[in-house]
CHARMM-style PDB file with segment names, atoms N, HN, CA, C and O in Angstrom:
ATOM      1  N   UNK     1      19.118  30.441   2.650  1.00  0.00      PROA
ATOM      2  CA  UNK     1      20.351  31.073   3.071  1.00  0.00      PROA
ATOM      3  C   UNK     1      20.433  32.466   2.699  1.00  0.00      PROA
ATOM      4  O   UNK     1      19.991  32.792   1.598  1.00  0.00      PROA
ATOM      5  N   UNK     2      20.932  33.323   3.459  1.00  0.00      PROA
ATOM      6  HN  UNK     2      21.291  33.057   4.354  1.00  0.00      PROA
ATOM      7  CA  UNK     2      21.002  34.803   3.173  1.00  0.00      PROA
ATOM      8  C   UNK     2      22.295  35.102   2.405  1.00  0.00      PROA
ATOM      9  O   UNK     2      23.282  34.372   2.492  1.00  0.00      PROA
ATOM     10  N   UNK     3      22.248  36.161   1.682  1.00  0.00      PROA
ATOM     11  HN  UNK     3      21.446  36.754   1.611  1.00  0.00      PROA
ATOM     12  CA  UNK     3      23.430  36.653   1.001  1.00  0.00      PROA
ATOM     13  C   UNK     3      24.452  37.185   2.047  1.00  0.00      PROA
ATOM     14  O   UNK     3      24.028  37.691   3.086  1.00  0.00      PROA
ATOM     15  N   UNK     4      25.731  37.089   1.814  1.00  0.00      PROA
ATOM     16  HN  UNK     4      26.076  36.678   0.970  1.00  0.00      PROA
ATOM     17  CA  UNK     4      26.667  37.536   2.638  1.00  0.00      PROA
ATOM     18  C   UNK     4      26.622  39.088   2.934  1.00  0.00      PROA
ATOM     19  O   UNK     4      26.969  39.562   4.016  1.00  0.00      PROA
ATOM     20  N   UNK     5      26.173  39.812   1.897  1.00  0.00      PROA
ATOM     21  HN  UNK     5      25.891  39.428   1.018  1.00  0.00      PROA
ATOM     22  CA  UNK     5      26.122  41.253   2.107  1.00  0.00      PROA
ATOM     23  C   UNK     5      24.716  41.759   2.589  1.00  0.00      PROA
ATOM     24  O   UNK     5      24.448  42.959   2.659  1.00  0.00      PROA
ATOM     25  N   UNK     6      23.882  40.805   2.899  1.00  0.00      PROA
ATOM     26  HN  UNK     6      24.100  39.831   2.841  1.00  0.00      PROA
ATOM     27  CA  UNK     6      22.529  41.242   3.378  1.00  0.00      PROA
ATOM     28  C   UNK     6      22.612  41.847   4.820  1.00  0.00      PROA
ATOM     29  O   UNK     6      23.258  41.291   5.708  1.00  0.00      PROA
ATOM     30  N   UNK     7      21.954  42.965   4.997  1.00  0.00      PROA
ATOM     31  HN  UNK     7      21.429  43.416   4.276  1.00  0.00      PROA
ATOM     32  CA  UNK     7      22.015  43.635   6.264  1.00  0.00      PROA
ATOM     33  C   UNK     7      20.751  43.298   7.013  1.00  0.00      PROA
ATOM     34  O   UNK     7      19.700  43.163   6.386  1.00  0.00      PROA
ATOM     35  N   UNK     8      20.797  43.155   8.320  1.00  0.00      PROA
ATOM     36  HN  UNK     8      21.651  43.265   8.830  1.00  0.00      PROA
ATOM     37  CA  UNK     8      19.592  42.903   9.103  1.00  0.00      PROA
ATOM     38  C   UNK     8      18.676  44.114   9.139  1.00  0.00      PROA
ATOM     39  O   UNK     8      19.161  45.245   9.119  1.00  0.00      PROA
ATOM     40  N   UNK     9      17.449  43.922   9.189  1.00  0.00      PROA
ATOM     41  HN  UNK     9      17.055  43.003   9.205  1.00  0.00      PROA
ATOM     42  CA  UNK     9      16.493  45.092   9.218  1.00  0.00      PROA
ATOM     43  C   UNK     9      16.390  45.693  10.557  1.00  0.00      PROA
ATOM     44  O   UNK     9      15.666  45.238  11.442  1.00  0.00      PROA
ATOM     45  N   UNK    10      17.170  46.772  10.680  1.00  0.00      PROA
ATOM     46  HN  UNK    10      17.759  47.142   9.961  1.00  0.00      PROA
ATOM     47  CA  UNK    10      17.169  47.457  11.990  1.00  0.00      PROA
ATOM     48  C   UNK    10      16.345  48.700  11.860  1.00  0.00      PROA
ATOM     49  O   UNK    10      16.658  49.505  10.983  1.00  0.00      PROA
ATOM     50  N   UNK    11      15.324  48.939  12.641  1.00  0.00      PROA
ATOM     51  HN  UNK    11      15.069  48.285  13.353  1.00  0.00      PROA
ATOM     52  CA  UNK    11      14.508  50.018  12.496  1.00  0.00      PROA
ATOM     53  C   UNK    11      14.892  51.194  13.468  1.00  0.00      PROA
ATOM     54  O   UNK    11      15.645  50.970  14.416  1.00  0.00      PROA
ATOM     55  N   UNK    12      14.421  52.336  13.256  1.00  0.00      PROA
ATOM     56  HN  UNK    12      13.809  52.518  12.487  1.00  0.00      PROA
ATOM     57  CA  UNK    12      14.675  53.488  14.136  1.00  0.00      PROA
ATOM     58  C   UNK    12      14.162  53.176  15.583  1.00  0.00      PROA
ATOM     59  O   UNK    12      14.774  53.529  16.591  1.00  0.00      PROA
ATOM     60  N   UNK    13      12.969  52.475  15.590  1.00  0.00      PROA
ATOM     61  HN  UNK    13      12.472  52.189  14.771  1.00  0.00      PROA
ATOM     62  CA  UNK    13      12.418  52.120  16.936  1.00  0.00      PROA
ATOM     63  C   UNK    13      13.423  51.232  17.695  1.00  0.00      PROA
ATOM     64  O   UNK    13      13.618  51.406  18.898  1.00  0.00      PROA
ATOM     65  N   UNK    14      14.025  50.331  17.029  1.00  0.00      PROA
ATOM     66  HN  UNK    14      13.867  50.189  16.051  1.00  0.00      PROA
ATOM     67  CA  UNK    14      15.012  49.468  17.672  1.00  0.00      PROA
ATOM     68  C   UNK    14      16.220  50.259  18.221  1.00  0.00      PROA
ATOM     69  O   UNK    14      16.720  50.012  19.319  1.00  0.00      PROA
ATOM     70  N   UNK    15      16.655  51.225  17.386  1.00  0.00      PROA
ATOM     71  HN  UNK    15      16.248  51.425  16.495  1.00  0.00      PROA
ATOM     72  CA  UNK    15      17.835  52.083  17.776  1.00  0.00      PROA
ATOM     73  C   UNK    15      17.447  52.912  18.969  1.00  0.00      PROA
ATOM     74  O   UNK    15      18.227  53.028  19.915  1.00  0.00      PROA
ATOM     75  N   UNK    16      16.251  53.502  18.957  1.00  0.00      PROA
ATOM     76  HN  UNK    16      15.617  53.409  18.189  1.00  0.00      PROA
ATOM     77  CA  UNK    16      15.768  54.314  20.017  1.00  0.00      PROA
ATOM     78  C   UNK    16      15.588  53.526  21.342  1.00  0.00      PROA
ATOM     79  O   UNK    16      15.923  54.033  22.413  1.00  0.00      PROA
ATOM     80  N   UNK    17      15.063  52.297  21.262  1.00  0.00      PROA
ATOM     81  HN  UNK    17      14.791  51.885  20.393  1.00  0.00      PROA
ATOM     82  CA  UNK    17      14.958  51.490  22.377  1.00  0.00      PROA
ATOM     83  C   UNK    17      16.297  51.089  22.989  1.00  0.00      PROA
ATOM     84  O   UNK    17      16.466  51.054  24.208  1.00  0.00      PROA
ATOM     85  N   UNK    18      17.249  50.786  22.091  1.00  0.00      PROA
ATOM     86  HN  UNK    18      17.112  50.814  21.100  1.00  0.00      PROA
ATOM     87  CA  UNK    18      18.621  50.349  22.643  1.00  0.00      PROA
ATOM     88  C   UNK    18      19.263  51.618  23.227  1.00  0.00      PROA
ATOM     89  O   UNK    18      19.921  51.516  24.261  1.00  0.00      PROA
ATOM     90  N   UNK    19      19.099  52.870  22.590  1.00  0.00      PROA
ATOM     91  HN  UNK    19      18.564  52.953  21.750  1.00  0.00      PROA
ATOM     92  CA  UNK    19      19.718  53.996  23.145  1.00  0.00      PROA
ATOM     93  C   UNK    19      19.124  54.323  24.543  1.00  0.00      PROA
ATOM     94  O   UNK    19      19.838  54.723  25.463  1.00  0.00      PROA
ATOM     95  N   UNK    20      17.797  54.136  24.658  1.00  0.00      PROA
ATOM     96  HN  UNK    20      17.217  53.812  23.911  1.00  0.00      PROA
ATOM     97  CA  UNK    20      17.150  54.456  25.983  1.00  0.00      PROA
ATOM     98  C   UNK    20      17.643  53.430  27.034  1.00  0.00      PROA
ATOM     99  O   UNK    20      17.831  53.770  28.202  1.00  0.00      PROA
ATOM    100  N   UNK    21      17.856  52.126  26.578  1.00  0.00      PROA
ATOM    101  HN  UNK    21      17.704  51.850  25.629  1.00  0.00      PROA
ATOM    102  CA  UNK    21      18.212  51.176  27.511  1.00  0.00      PROA
ATOM    103  C   UNK    21      19.708  51.432  27.994  1.00  0.00      PROA
ATOM    104  O   UNK    21      20.017  51.236  29.170  1.00  0.00      PROA
ATOM    105  N   UNK    22      20.544  51.837  27.130  1.00  0.00      PROA
ATOM    106  HN  UNK    22      20.293  51.996  26.175  1.00  0.00      PROA
ATOM    107  CA  UNK    22      21.961  52.027  27.449  1.00  0.00      PROA
ATOM    108  C   UNK    22      22.235  53.397  28.189  1.00  0.00      PROA
ATOM    109  O   UNK    22      23.139  53.510  29.017  1.00  0.00      PROA
ATOM    110  N   UNK    23      21.454  54.352  27.858  1.00  0.00      PROA
ATOM    111  HN  UNK    23      20.720  54.260  27.185  1.00  0.00      PROA
ATOM    112  CA  UNK    23      21.784  55.682  28.420  1.00  0.00      PROA
ATOM    113  C   UNK    23      20.871  56.097  29.547  1.00  0.00      PROA
ATOM    114  O   UNK    23      21.224  56.973  30.336  1.00  0.00      PROA
ATOM    115  N   UNK    24      19.689  55.481  29.641  1.00  0.00      PROA
ATOM    116  HN  UNK    24      19.402  54.769  29.000  1.00  0.00      PROA
ATOM    117  CA  UNK    24      18.720  55.858  30.733  1.00  0.00      PROA
ATOM    118  C   UNK    24      18.480  54.638  31.629  1.00  0.00      PROA
ATOM    119  O   UNK    24      19.018  53.562  31.369  1.00  0.00      PROA
ATOM    120  N   UNK    25      17.719  54.797  32.625  1.00  0.00      PROA
ATOM    121  HN  UNK    25      17.282  55.672  32.836  1.00  0.00      PROA
ATOM    122  CA  UNK    25      17.454  53.710  33.552  1.00  0.00      PROA
ATOM    123  C   UNK    25      16.207  52.898  33.070  1.00  0.00      PROA
ATOM    124  O   UNK    25      15.089  53.023  33.570  1.00  0.00      PROA
ATOM    125  N   UNK    26      16.502  52.107  32.107  1.00  0.00      PROA
ATOM    126  HN  UNK    26      17.410  52.006  31.701  1.00  0.00      PROA
ATOM    127  CA  UNK    26      15.440  51.192  31.597  1.00  0.00      PROA
ATOM    128  C   UNK    26      15.838  49.729  31.904  1.00  0.00      PROA
ATOM    129  O   UNK    26      16.875  49.259  31.437  1.00  0.00      PROA
ATOM    130  N   UNK    27      15.028  49.032  32.671  1.00  0.00      PROA
ATOM    131  HN  UNK    27      14.185  49.414  33.050  1.00  0.00      PROA
ATOM    132  CA  UNK    27      15.434  47.702  33.081  1.00  0.00      PROA
ATOM    133  C   UNK    27      15.313  46.728  31.871  1.00  0.00      PROA
ATOM    134  O   UNK    27      14.630  47.025  30.892  1.00  0.00      PROA
ATOM    135  N   UNK    28      15.980  45.584  31.966  1.00  0.00      PROA
ATOM    136  HN  UNK    28      16.535  45.343  32.762  1.00  0.00      PROA
ATOM    137  CA  UNK    28      16.012  44.647  30.886  1.00  0.00      PROA
ATOM    138  C   UNK    28      14.636  44.149  30.482  1.00  0.00      PROA
ATOM    139  O   UNK    28      14.325  44.053  29.295  1.00  0.00      PROA
ATOM    140  N   UNK    29      13.822  43.836  31.464  1.00  0.00      PROA
ATOM    141  HN  UNK    29      14.074  43.914  32.429  1.00  0.00      PROA
ATOM    142  CA  UNK    29      12.518  43.284  31.214  1.00  0.00      PROA
ATOM    143  C   UNK    29      11.655  44.339  30.408  1.00  0.00      PROA
ATOM    144  O   UNK    29      10.990  43.977  29.438  1.00  0.00      PROA
ATOM    145  N   UNK    30      11.683  45.556  30.807  1.00  0.00      PROA
ATOM    146  HN  UNK    30      12.223  45.850  31.595  1.00  0.00      PROA
ATOM    147  CA  UNK    30      10.888  46.625  30.026  1.00  0.00      PROA
ATOM    148  C   UNK    30      11.501  46.786  28.595  1.00  0.00      PROA
ATOM    149  O   UNK    30      10.795  46.975  27.604  1.00  0.00      PROA
ATOM    150  N   UNK    31      12.838  46.698  28.557  1.00  0.00      PROA
ATOM    151  HN  UNK    31      13.412  46.544  29.362  1.00  0.00      PROA
ATOM    152  CA  UNK    31      13.521  46.862  27.193  1.00  0.00      PROA
ATOM    153  C   UNK    31      13.034  45.779  26.230  1.00  0.00      PROA
ATOM    154  O   UNK    31      12.795  46.074  25.059  1.00  0.00      PROA
ATOM    155  N   UNK    32      12.876  44.497  26.704  1.00  0.00      PROA
ATOM    156  HN  UNK    32      13.071  44.258  27.655  1.00  0.00      PROA
ATOM    157  CA  UNK    32      12.445  43.413  25.873  1.00  0.00      PROA
ATOM    158  C   UNK    32      11.048  43.436  25.464  1.00  0.00      PROA
ATOM    159  O   UNK    32      10.684  42.718  24.532  1.00  0.00      PROA
ATOM    160  N   UNK    33      10.192  44.234  26.107  1.00  0.00      PROA
ATOM    161  HN  UNK    33      10.487  44.817  26.864  1.00  0.00      PROA
ATOM    162  CA  UNK    33       8.754  44.378  25.764  1.00  0.00      PROA
ATOM    163  C   UNK    33       8.626  45.213  24.544  1.00  0.00      PROA
ATOM    164  OT1 UNK    33       7.513  45.462  24.080  1.00  0.00      PROA
TER     165      UNK     33
END
């Protein structure tokens, strides 16, 4: 069981990929790769 204050490990690569997906024309399939 995790601690209530534990934060998920979000990397800069994840942030960049999400940003590209939401602001550019990146399809869902390519985003998930």
